[in-house]
Predicted model as a PDB file, atoms N, CA, C, CB and O in Angstrom, pLDDT in the B-factor column:
MODEL        1                                                                  
ATOM      1  N   UNK A   1      -0.521   4.476  22.176  1.00 59.00           N  
ATOM      2  CA  UNK A   1      -0.340   4.575  20.758  1.00 59.00           C  
ATOM      3  C   UNK A   1       0.504   3.393  20.271  1.00 59.00           C  
ATOM      4  CB  UNK A   1       0.312   5.916  20.389  1.00 59.00           C  
ATOM      5  O   UNK A   1       1.498   3.031  20.902  1.00 59.00           O  
ATOM      6  N   UNK A   2       0.107   2.803  19.162  1.00 69.00           N  
ATOM      7  CA  UNK A   2       0.814   1.648  18.619  1.00 69.00           C  
ATOM      8  C   UNK A   2       2.032   2.118  17.822  1.00 69.00           C  
ATOM      9  CB  UNK A   2      -0.128   0.796  17.728  1.00 69.00           C  
ATOM     10  O   UNK A   2       1.935   3.031  17.002  1.00 69.00           O  
ATOM     11  N   UNK A   3       3.164   1.491  18.072  1.00 77.00           N  
ATOM     12  CA  UNK A   3       4.393   1.857  17.374  1.00 77.00           C  
ATOM     13  C   UNK A   3       4.291   1.504  15.896  1.00 77.00           C  
ATOM     14  CB  UNK A   3       5.605   1.155  18.008  1.00 77.00           C  
ATOM     15  O   UNK A   3       3.606   0.554  15.516  1.00 77.00           O  
ATOM     16  N   UNK A   4       4.975   2.273  15.079  1.00 76.00           N  
ATOM     17  CA  UNK A   4       4.937   2.034  13.632  1.00 76.00           C  
ATOM     18  C   UNK A   4       5.409   0.624  13.282  1.00 76.00           C  
ATOM     19  CB  UNK A   4       5.799   3.066  12.903  1.00 76.00           C  
ATOM     20  O   UNK A   4       4.851  -0.009  12.386  1.00 76.00           O  
ATOM     21  N   UNK A   5       6.428   0.131  13.978  1.00 76.00           N  
ATOM     22  CA  UNK A   5       6.937  -1.217  13.713  1.00 76.00           C  
ATOM     23  C   UNK A   5       5.874  -2.266  13.993  1.00 76.00           C  
ATOM     24  CB  UNK A   5       8.184  -1.498  14.557  1.00 76.00           C  
ATOM     25  O   UNK A   5       5.784  -3.262  13.276  1.00 76.00           O  
ATOM     26  N   UNK A   6       5.060  -2.053  15.038  1.00 81.00           N  
ATOM     27  CA  UNK A   6       3.981  -2.990  15.362  1.00 81.00           C  
ATOM     28  C   UNK A   6       2.892  -2.962  14.297  1.00 81.00           C  
ATOM     29  CB  UNK A   6       3.381  -2.661  16.735  1.00 81.00           C  
ATOM     30  O   UNK A   6       2.347  -4.006  13.938  1.00 81.00           O  
ATOM     31  N   UNK A   7       2.572  -1.772  13.788  1.00 82.00           N  
ATOM     32  CA  UNK A   7       1.573  -1.657  12.721  1.00 82.00           C  
ATOM     33  C   UNK A   7       2.059  -2.343  11.455  1.00 82.00           C  
ATOM     34  CB  UNK A   7       1.253  -0.182  12.432  1.00 82.00           C  
ATOM     35  O   UNK A   7       1.293  -3.023  10.771  1.00 82.00           O  
ATOM     36  N   UNK A   8       3.326  -2.161  11.151  1.00 81.00           N  
ATOM     37  CA  UNK A   8       3.905  -2.789   9.972  1.00 81.00           C  
ATOM     38  C   UNK A   8       3.891  -4.314  10.114  1.00 81.00           C  
ATOM     39  CB  UNK A   8       5.341  -2.284   9.745  1.00 81.00           C  
ATOM     40  O   UNK A   8       3.544  -5.024   9.171  1.00 81.00           O  
ATOM     41  N   UNK A   9       4.262  -4.806  11.276  1.00 81.00           N  
ATOM     42  CA  UNK A   9       4.273  -6.248  11.512  1.00 81.00           C  
ATOM     43  C   UNK A   9       2.873  -6.836  11.349  1.00 81.00           C  
ATOM     44  CB  UNK A   9       4.818  -6.558  12.915  1.00 81.00           C  
ATOM     45  O   UNK A   9       2.716  -7.933  10.814  1.00 81.00           O  
ATOM     46  N   UNK A  10       1.865  -6.112  11.807  1.00 84.00           N  
ATOM     47  CA  UNK A  10       0.485  -6.588  11.664  1.00 84.00           C  
ATOM     48  C   UNK A  10       0.094  -6.658  10.192  1.00 84.00           C  
ATOM     49  CB  UNK A  10      -0.489  -5.670  12.430  1.00 84.00           C  
ATOM     50  O   UNK A  10      -0.545  -7.624   9.773  1.00 84.00           O  
ATOM     51  N   UNK A  11       0.462  -5.660   9.405  1.00 87.00           N  
ATOM     52  CA  UNK A  11       0.154  -5.676   7.977  1.00 87.00           C  
ATOM     53  C   UNK A  11       0.959  -6.737   7.248  1.00 87.00           C  
ATOM     54  CB  UNK A  11       0.419  -4.311   7.363  1.00 87.00           C  
ATOM     55  O   UNK A  11       0.463  -7.343   6.298  1.00 87.00           O  
ATOM     56  N   UNK A  12       2.195  -6.972   7.676  1.00 84.00           N  
ATOM     57  CA  UNK A  12       3.041  -7.977   7.036  1.00 84.00           C  
ATOM     58  C   UNK A  12       2.464  -9.379   7.206  1.00 84.00           C  
ATOM     59  CB  UNK A  12       4.456  -7.921   7.609  1.00 84.00           C  
ATOM     60  O   UNK A  12       2.757 -10.274   6.414  1.00 84.00           O  
ATOM     61  N   UNK A  13       1.650  -9.567   8.233  1.00 85.00           N  
ATOM     62  CA  UNK A  13       1.015 -10.863   8.466  1.00 85.00           C  
ATOM     63  C   UNK A  13      -0.218 -11.098   7.612  1.00 85.00           C  
ATOM     64  CB  UNK A  13       0.644 -10.989   9.904  1.00 85.00           C  
ATOM     65  O   UNK A  13      -0.759 -12.204   7.605  1.00 85.00           O  
ATOM     66  N   UNK A  14      -0.668 -10.096   6.902  1.00 89.00           N  
ATOM     67  CA  UNK A  14      -1.844 -10.213   6.040  1.00 89.00           C  
ATOM     68  C   UNK A  14      -1.437 -10.774   4.678  1.00 89.00           C  
ATOM     69  CB  UNK A  14      -2.543  -8.839   5.873  1.00 89.00           C  
ATOM     70  O   UNK A  14      -0.292 -10.623   4.251  1.00 89.00           O  
ATOM     71  N   UNK A  15      -2.377 -11.417   4.008  1.00 91.00           N  
ATOM     72  CA  UNK A  15      -2.117 -11.887   2.650  1.00 91.00           C  
ATOM     73  C   UNK A  15      -2.406 -10.771   1.648  1.00 91.00           C  
ATOM     74  CB  UNK A  15      -2.971 -13.137   2.330  1.00 91.00           C  
ATOM     75  O   UNK A  15      -1.695 -10.615   0.654  1.00 91.00           O  
ATOM     76  N   UNK A  16      -3.448 -10.006   1.919  1.00 93.00           N  
ATOM     77  CA  UNK A  16      -3.824  -8.874   1.080  1.00 93.00           C  
ATOM     78  C   UNK A  16      -4.009  -7.651   1.959  1.00 93.00           C  
ATOM     79  CB  UNK A  16      -5.116  -9.175   0.274  1.00 93.00           C  
ATOM     80  O   UNK A  16      -4.406  -7.760   3.119  1.00 93.00           O  
ATOM     81  N   UNK A  17      -3.719  -6.492   1.400  1.00 94.00           N  
ATOM     82  CA  UNK A  17      -3.987  -5.235   2.085  1.00 94.00           C  
ATOM     83  C   UNK A  17      -4.742  -4.314   1.133  1.00 94.00           C  
ATOM     84  CB  UNK A  17      -2.666  -4.567   2.581  1.00 94.00           C  
ATOM     85  O   UNK A  17      -4.802  -4.562  -0.071  1.00 94.00           O  
ATOM     86  N   UNK A  18      -5.309  -3.262   1.680  1.00 96.00           N  
ATOM     87  CA  UNK A  18      -5.965  -2.250   0.855  1.00 96.00           C  
ATOM     88  C   UNK A  18      -4.977  -1.111   0.658  1.00 96.00           C  
ATOM     89  CB  UNK A  18      -7.304  -1.741   1.511  1.00 96.00           C  
ATOM     90  O   UNK A  18      -4.522  -0.495   1.622  1.00 96.00           O  
ATOM     91  N   UNK A  19      -4.651  -0.841  -0.596  1.00 95.00           N  
ATOM     92  CA  UNK A  19      -3.748   0.237  -0.964  1.00 95.00           C  
ATOM     93  C   UNK A  19      -4.594   1.395  -1.469  1.00 95.00           C  
ATOM     94  CB  UNK A  19      -2.709  -0.224  -2.042  1.00 95.00           C  
ATOM     95  O   UNK A  19      -5.317   1.264  -2.457  1.00 95.00           O  
ATOM     96  N   UNK A  20      -4.502   2.515  -0.793  1.00 97.00           N  
ATOM     97  CA  UNK A  20      -5.274   3.695  -1.195  1.00 97.00           C  
ATOM     98  C   UNK A  20      -4.322   4.722  -1.794  1.00 97.00           C  
ATOM     99  CB  UNK A  20      -6.056   4.302   0.016  1.00 97.00           C  
ATOM    100  O   UNK A  20      -3.344   5.133  -1.170  1.00 97.00           O  
ATOM    101  N   UNK A  21      -4.639   5.125  -3.026  1.00 97.00           N  
ATOM    102  CA  UNK A  21      -3.884   6.160  -3.729  1.00 97.00           C  
ATOM    103  C   UNK A  21      -4.840   7.307  -4.021  1.00 97.00           C  
ATOM    104  CB  UNK A  21      -3.233   5.607  -5.052  1.00 97.00           C  
ATOM    105  O   UNK A  21      -6.027   7.223  -3.707  1.00 97.00           O  
ATOM    106  N   UNK A  22      -4.329   8.379  -4.619  1.00 97.00           N  
ATOM    107  CA  UNK A  22      -5.141   9.574  -4.822  1.00 97.00           C  
ATOM    108  C   UNK A  22      -5.186   9.970  -6.293  1.00 97.00           C  
ATOM    109  CB  UNK A  22      -4.601  10.729  -3.986  1.00 97.00           C  
ATOM    110  O   UNK A  22      -4.155  10.059  -6.961  1.00 97.00           O  
ATOM    111  N   UNK A  23      -6.393  10.205  -6.780  1.00 96.00           N  
ATOM    112  CA  UNK A  23      -6.590  10.649  -8.159  1.00 96.00           C  
ATOM    113  C   UNK A  23      -6.185  12.119  -8.288  1.00 96.00           C  
ATOM    114  CB  UNK A  23      -8.068  10.447  -8.598  1.00 96.00           C  
ATOM    115  O   UNK A  23      -5.917  12.794  -7.294  1.00 96.00           O  
ATOM    116  N   UNK A  24      -6.146  12.597  -9.530  1.00 96.00           N  
ATOM    117  CA  UNK A  24      -5.766  13.991  -9.786  1.00 96.00           C  
ATOM    118  C   UNK A  24      -6.644  14.977  -9.040  1.00 96.00           C  
ATOM    119  CB  UNK A  24      -5.828  14.284 -11.267  1.00 96.00           C  
ATOM    120  O   UNK A  24      -6.171  16.017  -8.582  1.00 96.00           O  
ATOM    121  N   UNK A  25      -7.942  14.648  -8.916  1.00 97.00           N  
ATOM    122  CA  UNK A  25      -8.857  15.562  -8.236  1.00 97.00           C  
ATOM    123  C   UNK A  25      -8.833  15.407  -6.717  1.00 97.00           C  
ATOM    124  CB  UNK A  25     -10.260  15.345  -8.741  1.00 97.00           C  
ATOM    125  O   UNK A  25      -9.589  16.077  -6.013  1.00 97.00           O  
ATOM    126  N   UNK A  26      -7.959  14.518  -6.204  1.00 95.00           N  
ATOM    127  CA  UNK A  26      -7.813  14.347  -4.761  1.00 95.00           C  
ATOM    128  C   UNK A  26      -8.668  13.258  -4.151  1.00 95.00           C  
ATOM    129  CB  UNK A  26      -8.122  15.611  -4.092  1.00 95.00           C  
ATOM    130  O   UNK A  26      -8.509  12.945  -2.971  1.00 95.00           O  
ATOM    131  N   UNK A  27      -9.572  12.670  -4.920  1.00 97.00           N  
ATOM    132  CA  UNK A  27     -10.398  11.595  -4.376  1.00 97.00           C  
ATOM    133  C   UNK A  27      -9.569  10.325  -4.211  1.00 97.00           C  
ATOM    134  CB  UNK A  27     -11.615  11.328  -5.287  1.00 97.00           C  
ATOM    135  O   UNK A  27      -8.584  10.113  -4.917  1.00 97.00           O  
ATOM    136  N   UNK A  28      -9.981   9.498  -3.277  1.00 97.00           N  
ATOM    137  CA  UNK A  28      -9.253   8.270  -2.989  1.00 97.00           C  
ATOM    138  C   UNK A  28      -9.653   7.160  -3.955  1.00 97.00           C  
ATOM    139  CB  UNK A  28      -9.501   7.829  -1.546  1.00 97.00           C  
ATOM    140  O   UNK A  28     -10.790   7.099  -4.423  1.00 97.00           O  
ATOM    141  N   UNK A  29      -8.695   6.290  -4.241  1.00 97.00           N  
ATOM    142  CA  UNK A  29      -8.937   5.090  -5.032  1.00 97.00           C  
ATOM    143  C   UNK A  29      -8.289   3.932  -4.276  1.00 97.00           C  
ATOM    144  CB  UNK A  29      -8.362   5.227  -6.505  1.00 97.00           C  
ATOM    145  O   UNK A  29      -7.064   3.855  -4.185  1.00 97.00           O  
ATOM    146  N   UNK A  30      -9.115   3.027  -3.733  1.00 96.00           N  
ATOM    147  CA  UNK A  30      -8.604   1.909  -2.943  1.00 96.00           C  
ATOM    148  C   UNK A  30      -8.623   0.634  -3.771  1.00 96.00           C  
ATOM    149  CB  UNK A  30      -9.429   1.725  -1.653  1.00 96.00           C  
ATOM    150  O   UNK A  30      -9.573   0.367  -4.508  1.00 96.00           O  
ATOM    151  N   UNK A  31      -7.557  -0.150  -3.637  1.00 94.00           N  
ATOM    152  CA  UNK A  31      -7.402  -1.380  -4.391  1.00 94.00           C  
ATOM    153  C   UNK A  31      -6.829  -2.456  -3.484  1.00 94.00           C  
ATOM    154  CB  UNK A  31      -6.501  -1.162  -5.623  1.00 94.00           C  
ATOM    155  O   UNK A  31      -5.876  -2.193  -2.751  1.00 94.00           O  
ATOM    156  N   UNK A  32      -7.387  -3.668  -3.513  1.00 94.00           N  
ATOM    157  CA  UNK A  32      -6.752  -4.756  -2.759  1.00 94.00           C  
ATOM    158  C   UNK A  32      -5.503  -5.223  -3.508  1.00 94.00           C  
ATOM    159  CB  UNK A  32      -7.746  -5.948  -2.543  1.00 94.00           C  
ATOM    160  O   UNK A  32      -5.534  -5.402  -4.726  1.00 94.00           O  
ATOM    161  N   UNK A  33      -4.411  -5.419  -2.777  1.00 94.00           N  
ATOM    162  CA  UNK A  33      -3.163  -5.880  -3.378  1.00 94.00           C  
ATOM    163  C   UNK A  33      -2.554  -6.973  -2.511  1.00 94.00           C  
ATOM    164  CB  UNK A  33      -2.168  -4.708  -3.557  1.00 94.00           C  
ATOM    165  O   UNK A  33      -2.703  -6.971  -1.289  1.00 94.00           O  
ATOM    166  N   UNK A  34      -1.871  -7.899  -3.159  1.00 93.00           N  
ATOM    167  CA  UNK A  34      -1.149  -8.950  -2.463  1.00 93.00           C  
ATOM    168  C   UNK A  34       0.093  -8.330  -1.847  1.00 93.00           C  
ATOM    169  CB  UNK A  34      -0.781 -10.127  -3.423  1.00 93.00           C  
ATOM    170  O   UNK A  34       0.724  -7.472  -2.464  1.00 93.00           O  
ATOM    171  N   UNK A  35       0.456  -8.752  -0.635  1.00 92.00           N  
ATOM    172  CA  UNK A  35       1.586  -8.137   0.067  1.00 92.00           C  
ATOM    173  C   UNK A  35       2.405  -9.199   0.798  1.00 92.00           C  
ATOM    174  CB  UNK A  35       1.089  -7.067   1.065  1.00 92.00           C  
ATOM    175  O   UNK A  35       1.869 -10.190   1.293  1.00 92.00           O  
ATOM    176  N   UNK A  36       3.710  -8.968   0.852  1.00 90.00           N  
ATOM    177  CA  UNK A  36       4.620  -9.788   1.650  1.00 90.00           C  
ATOM    178  C   UNK A  36       5.623  -8.850   2.315  1.00 90.00           C  
ATOM    179  CB  UNK A  36       5.350 -10.874   0.767  1.00 90.00           C  
ATOM    180  O   UNK A  36       5.742  -7.680   1.949  1.00 90.00           O  
ATOM    181  N   UNK A  37       6.325  -9.377   3.280  1.00 87.00           N  
ATOM    182  CA  UNK A  37       7.422  -8.633   3.905  1.00 87.00           C  
ATOM    183  C   UNK A  37       8.625  -9.555   3.919  1.00 87.00           C  
ATOM    184  CB  UNK A  37       7.053  -8.143   5.364  1.00 87.00           C  
ATOM    185  O   UNK A  37       8.543 -10.679   4.413  1.00 87.00           O  
ATOM    186  N   UNK A  38       9.737  -9.091   3.384  1.00 86.00           N  
ATOM    187  CA  UNK A  38      10.933  -9.932   3.346  1.00 86.00           C  
ATOM    188  C   UNK A  38      11.813  -9.780   4.582  1.00 86.00           C  
ATOM    189  CB  UNK A  38      11.739  -9.611   2.120  1.00 86.00           C  
ATOM    190  O   UNK A  38      12.676 -10.619   4.840  1.00 86.00           O  
ATOM    191  N   UNK A  39      11.597  -8.718   5.341  1.00 83.00           N  
ATOM    192  CA  UNK A  39      12.453  -8.491   6.500  1.00 83.00           C  
ATOM    193  C   UNK A  39      11.707  -7.985   7.731  1.00 83.00           C  
ATOM    194  CB  UNK A  39      13.521  -7.518   6.142  1.00 83.00           C  
ATOM    195  O   UNK A  39      12.329  -7.701   8.754  1.00 83.00           O  
ATOM    196  N   UNK A  40      10.390  -7.870   7.646  1.00 75.00           N  
ATOM    197  CA  UNK A  40       9.603  -7.391   8.775  1.00 75.00           C  
ATOM    198  C   UNK A  40       9.625  -5.884   8.962  1.00 75.00           C  
ATOM    199  CB  UNK A  40      10.084  -8.034  10.013  1.00 75.00           C  
ATOM    200  O   UNK A  40       8.978  -5.360   9.868  1.00 75.00           O  
ATOM    201  N   UNK A  41      10.369  -5.181   8.107  1.00 77.00           N  
ATOM    202  CA  UNK A  41      10.468  -3.725   8.222  1.00 77.00           C  
ATOM    203  C   UNK A  41       9.871  -2.990   7.037  1.00 77.00           C  
ATOM    204  CB  UNK A  41      11.902  -3.323   8.378  1.00 77.00           C  
ATOM    205  O   UNK A  41       9.730  -1.768   7.066  1.00 77.00           O  
ATOM    206  N   UNK A  42       9.519  -3.730   5.997  1.00 84.00           N  
ATOM    207  CA  UNK A  42       8.924  -3.096   4.826  1.00 84.00           C  
ATOM    208  C   UNK A  42       7.915  -4.045   4.191  1.00 84.00           C  
ATOM    209  CB  UNK A  42      10.014  -2.692   3.803  1.00 84.00           C  
ATOM    210  O   UNK A  42       7.987  -5.262   4.360  1.00 84.00           O  
ATOM    211  N   UNK A  43       6.981  -3.463   3.461  1.00 88.00           N  
ATOM    212  CA  UNK A  43       5.969  -4.235   2.754  1.00 88.00           C  
ATOM    213  C   UNK A  43       6.302  -4.220   1.271  1.00 88.00           C  
ATOM    214  CB  UNK A  43       4.541  -3.669   3.012  1.00 88.00           C  
ATOM    215  O   UNK A  43       6.693  -3.187   0.728  1.00 88.00           O  
ATOM    216  N   UNK A  44       6.151  -5.356   0.622  1.00 91.00           N  
ATOM    217  CA  UNK A  44       6.422  -5.465  -0.803  1.00 91.00           C  
ATOM    218  C   UNK A  44       5.126  -5.794  -1.527  1.00 91.00           C  
ATOM    219  CB  UNK A  44       7.503  -6.540  -1.087  1.00 91.00           C  
ATOM    220  O   UNK A  44       4.400  -6.714  -1.149  1.00 91.00           O  
ATOM    221  N   UNK A  45       4.850  -5.029  -2.571  1.00 89.00           N  
ATOM    222  CA  UNK A  45       3.650  -5.204  -3.375  1.00 89.00           C  
ATOM    223  C   UNK A  45       4.089  -5.364  -4.816  1.00 89.00           C  
ATOM    224  CB  UNK A  45       2.658  -4.003  -3.209  1.00 89.00           C  
ATOM    225  O   UNK A  45       4.964  -4.635  -5.282  1.00 89.00           O  
ATOM    226  N   UNK A  46       3.494  -6.306  -5.525  1.00 86.00           N  
ATOM    227  CA  UNK A  46       3.834  -6.533  -6.925  1.00 86.00           C  
ATOM    228  C   UNK A  46       2.617  -6.211  -7.771  1.00 86.00           C  
ATOM    229  CB  UNK A  46       4.310  -7.997  -7.165  1.00 86.00           C  
ATOM    230  O   UNK A  46       1.527  -6.724  -7.516  1.00 86.00           O  
ATOM    231  N   UNK A  47       2.793  -5.367  -8.773  1.00 90.00           N  
ATOM    232  CA  UNK A  47       1.713  -5.025  -9.688  1.00 90.00           C  
ATOM    233  C   UNK A  47       2.321  -4.582 -11.014  1.00 90.00           C  
ATOM    234  CB  UNK A  47       0.800  -3.911  -9.092  1.00 90.00           C  
ATOM    235  O   UNK A  47       3.509  -4.266 -11.080  1.00 90.00           O  
ATOM    236  N   UNK A  48       1.528  -4.561 -12.043  1.00 91.00           N  
ATOM    237  CA  UNK A  48       2.020  -4.162 -13.359  1.00 91.00           C  
ATOM    238  C   UNK A  48       2.414  -2.698 -13.412  1.00 91.00           C  
ATOM    239  CB  UNK A  48       0.975  -4.440 -14.407  1.00 91.00           C  
ATOM    240  O   UNK A  48       1.799  -1.858 -12.754  1.00 91.00           O  
ATOM    241  N   UNK A  49       3.441  -2.392 -14.196  1.00 92.00           N  
ATOM    242  CA  UNK A  49       3.958  -1.022 -14.283  1.00 92.00           C  
ATOM    243  C   UNK A  49       2.964  -0.051 -14.904  1.00 92.00           C  
ATOM    244  CB  UNK A  49       5.236  -1.007 -15.081  1.00 92.00           C  
ATOM    245  O   UNK A  49       3.048   1.152 -14.659  1.00 92.00           O  
ATOM    246  N   UNK A  50       2.032  -0.545 -15.698  1.00 94.00           N  
ATOM    247  CA  UNK A  50       1.084   0.341 -16.369  1.00 94.00           C  
ATOM    248  C   UNK A  50      -0.267   0.449 -15.701  1.00 94.00           C  
ATOM    249  CB  UNK A  50       0.890  -0.110 -17.750  1.00 94.00           C  
ATOM    250  O   UNK A  50      -1.192   1.024 -16.275  1.00 94.00           O  
ATOM    251  N   UNK A  51      -0.405  -0.092 -14.496  1.00 94.00           N  
ATOM    252  CA  UNK A  51      -1.703  -0.041 -13.817  1.00 94.00           C  
ATOM    253  C   UNK A  51      -2.001   1.369 -13.319  1.00 94.00           C  
ATOM    254  CB  UNK A  51      -1.736  -1.034 -12.642  1.00 94.00           C  
ATOM    255  O   UNK A  51      -1.104   2.189 -13.124  1.00 94.00           O  
ATOM    256  N   UNK A  52      -3.295   1.620 -13.121  1.00 95.00           N  
ATOM    257  CA  UNK A  52      -3.693   2.956 -12.647  1.00 95.00           C  
ATOM    258  C   UNK A  52      -3.080   3.288 -11.301  1.00 95.00           C  
ATOM    259  CB  UNK A  52      -5.206   3.054 -12.551  1.00 95.00           C  
ATOM    260  O   UNK A  52      -2.704   4.436 -11.061  1.00 95.00           O  
ATOM    261  N   UNK A  53      -2.971   2.293 -10.405  1.00 95.00           N  
ATOM    262  CA  UNK A  53      -2.408   2.605  -9.080  1.00 95.00           C  
ATOM    263  C   UNK A  53      -0.957   3.052  -9.201  1.00 95.00           C  
ATOM    264  CB  UNK A  53      -2.505   1.380  -8.145  1.00 95.00           C  
ATOM    265  O   UNK A  53      -0.524   3.945  -8.473  1.00 95.00           O  
ATOM    266  N   UNK A  54      -0.202   2.445 -10.110  1.00 95.00           N  
ATOM    267  CA  UNK A  54       1.193   2.848 -10.301  1.00 95.00           C  
ATOM    268  C   UNK A  54       1.256   4.249 -10.907  1.00 95.00           C  
ATOM    269  CB  UNK A  54       1.938   1.834 -11.207  1.00 95.00           C  
ATOM    270  O   UNK A  54       2.086   5.062 -10.501  1.00 95.00           O  
ATOM    271  N   UNK A  55       0.404   4.530 -11.852  1.00 96.00           N  
ATOM    272  CA  UNK A  55       0.374   5.870 -12.451  1.00 96.00           C  
ATOM    273  C   UNK A  55       0.062   6.930 -11.396  1.00 96.00           C  
ATOM    274  CB  UNK A  55      -0.668   5.932 -13.586  1.00 96.00           C  
ATOM    275  O   UNK A  55       0.667   8.002 -11.372  1.00 96.00           O  
ATOM    276  N   UNK A  56      -0.904   6.604 -10.516  1.00 96.00           N  
ATOM    277  CA  UNK A  56      -1.256   7.568  -9.467  1.00 96.00           C  
ATOM    278  C   UNK A  56      -0.109   7.758  -8.478  1.00 96.00           C  
ATOM    279  CB  UNK A  56      -2.517   7.110  -8.723  1.00 96.00           C  
ATOM    280  O   UNK A  56       0.142   8.878  -8.033  1.00 96.00           O  
ATOM    281  N   UNK A  57       0.592   6.673  -8.128  1.00 96.00           N  
ATOM    282  CA  UNK A  57       1.710   6.775  -7.180  1.00 96.00           C  
ATOM    283  C   UNK A  57       2.860   7.570  -7.790  1.00 96.00           C  
ATOM    284  CB  UNK A  57       2.199   5.370  -6.760  1.00 96.00           C  
ATOM    285  O   UNK A  57       3.522   8.337  -7.091  1.00 96.00           O  
ATOM    286  N   UNK A  58       3.097   7.397  -9.066  1.00 96.00           N  
ATOM    287  CA  UNK A  58       4.157   8.178  -9.718  1.00 96.00           C  
ATOM    288  C   UNK A  58       3.835   9.667  -9.690  1.00 96.00           C  
ATOM    289  CB  UNK A  58       4.355   7.713 -11.171  1.00 96.00           C  
ATOM    290  O   UNK A  58       4.728  10.498  -9.529  1.00 96.00           O  
ATOM    291  N   UNK A  59       2.554  10.000  -9.846  1.00 96.00           N  
ATOM    292  CA  UNK A  59       2.142  11.404  -9.841  1.00 96.00           C  
ATOM    293  C   UNK A  59       2.097  11.961  -8.420  1.00 96.00           C  
ATOM    294  CB  UNK A  59       0.772  11.560 -10.509  1.00 96.00           C  
ATOM    295  O   UNK A  59       2.504  13.098  -8.180  1.00 96.00           O  
ATOM    296  N   UNK A  60       1.604  11.161  -7.488  1.00 96.00           N  
ATOM    297  CA  UNK A  60       1.452  11.597  -6.090  1.00 96.00           C  
ATOM    298  C   UNK A  60       1.834  10.422  -5.191  1.00 96.00           C  
ATOM    299  CB  UNK A  60      -0.026  12.090  -5.788  1.00 96.00           C  
ATOM    300  O   UNK A  60       1.039   9.493  -5.048  1.00 96.00           O  
ATOM    301  N   UNK A  61       3.016  10.430  -4.585  1.00 96.00           N  
ATOM    302  CA  UNK A  61       3.503   9.279  -3.826  1.00 96.00           C  
ATOM    303  C   UNK A  61       2.803   9.016  -2.488  1.00 96.00           C  
ATOM    304  CB  UNK A  61       4.940   9.457  -3.574  1.00 96.00           C  
ATOM    305  O   UNK A  61       3.149   8.059  -1.796  1.00 96.00           O  
ATOM    306  N   UNK A  62       1.838   9.836  -2.120  1.00 95.00           N  
ATOM    307  CA  UNK A  62       1.108   9.568  -0.874  1.00 95.00           C  
ATOM    308  C   UNK A  62       0.260   8.312  -1.038  1.00 95.00           C  
ATOM    309  CB  UNK A  62       0.215  10.780  -0.478  1.00 95.00           C  
ATOM    310  O   UNK A  62      -0.475   8.184  -2.017  1.00 95.00           O  
ATOM    311  N   UNK A  63       0.356   7.398  -0.102  1.00 94.00           N  
ATOM    312  CA  UNK A  63      -0.494   6.201  -0.087  1.00 94.00           C  
ATOM    313  C   UNK A  63      -0.889   5.897   1.354  1.00 94.00           C  
ATOM    314  CB  UNK A  63       0.238   4.976  -0.733  1.00 94.00           C  
ATOM    315  O   UNK A  63      -0.215   6.286   2.308  1.00 94.00           O  
ATOM    316  N   UNK A  64      -2.005   5.187   1.471  1.00 94.00           N  
ATOM    317  CA  UNK A  64      -2.421   4.654   2.777  1.00 94.00           C  
ATOM    318  C   UNK A  64      -2.595   3.166   2.595  1.00 94.00           C  
ATOM    319  CB  UNK A  64      -3.751   5.332   3.311  1.00 94.00           C  
ATOM    320  O   UNK A  64      -2.989   2.702   1.525  1.00 94.00           O  
ATOM    321  N   UNK A  65      -2.300   2.415   3.645  1.00 92.00           N  
ATOM    322  CA  UNK A  65      -2.498   0.969   3.613  1.00 92.00           C  
ATOM    323  C   UNK A  65      -3.298   0.553   4.828  1.00 92.00           C  
ATOM    324  CB  UNK A  65      -1.145   0.217   3.564  1.00 92.00           C  
ATOM    325  O   UNK A  65      -3.200   1.157   5.897  1.00 92.00           O  
ATOM    326  N   UNK A  66      -4.096  -0.492   4.646  1.00 93.00           N  
ATOM    327  CA  UNK A  66      -4.911  -1.027   5.737  1.00 93.00           C  
ATOM    328  C   UNK A  66      -5.124  -2.509   5.504  1.00 93.00           C  
ATOM    329  CB  UNK A  66      -6.275  -0.283   5.845  1.00 93.00           C  
ATOM    330  O   UNK A  66      -5.086  -2.986   4.370  1.00 93.00           O  
ATOM    331  N   UNK A  67      -5.347  -3.225   6.583  1.00 90.00           N  
ATOM    332  CA  UNK A  67      -5.618  -4.667   6.476  1.00 90.00           C  
ATOM    333  C   UNK A  67      -6.961  -4.900   5.820  1.00 90.00           C  
ATOM    334  CB  UNK A  67      -5.583  -5.339   7.860  1.00 90.00           C  
ATOM    335  O   UNK A  67      -7.368  -6.048   5.640  1.00 90.00           O  
TER     336      UNK A  67                                                      
ENDMDL                                                                          
END                                                                             
């Protein structure tokens, strides 16, 4: 099994990742987002405060990320 730190490091090396959030009805909504890591332990994503992905995350903080 791959350690969480190794998975994070692999994603931190990507320029873009797929951010999956969940709509009110539970269906997935995937969006490509630009990503960086400032310390190798967390991923940073920049997007507008009024975007649908932010609205969905505020309502339901569950997200999935993939390269």
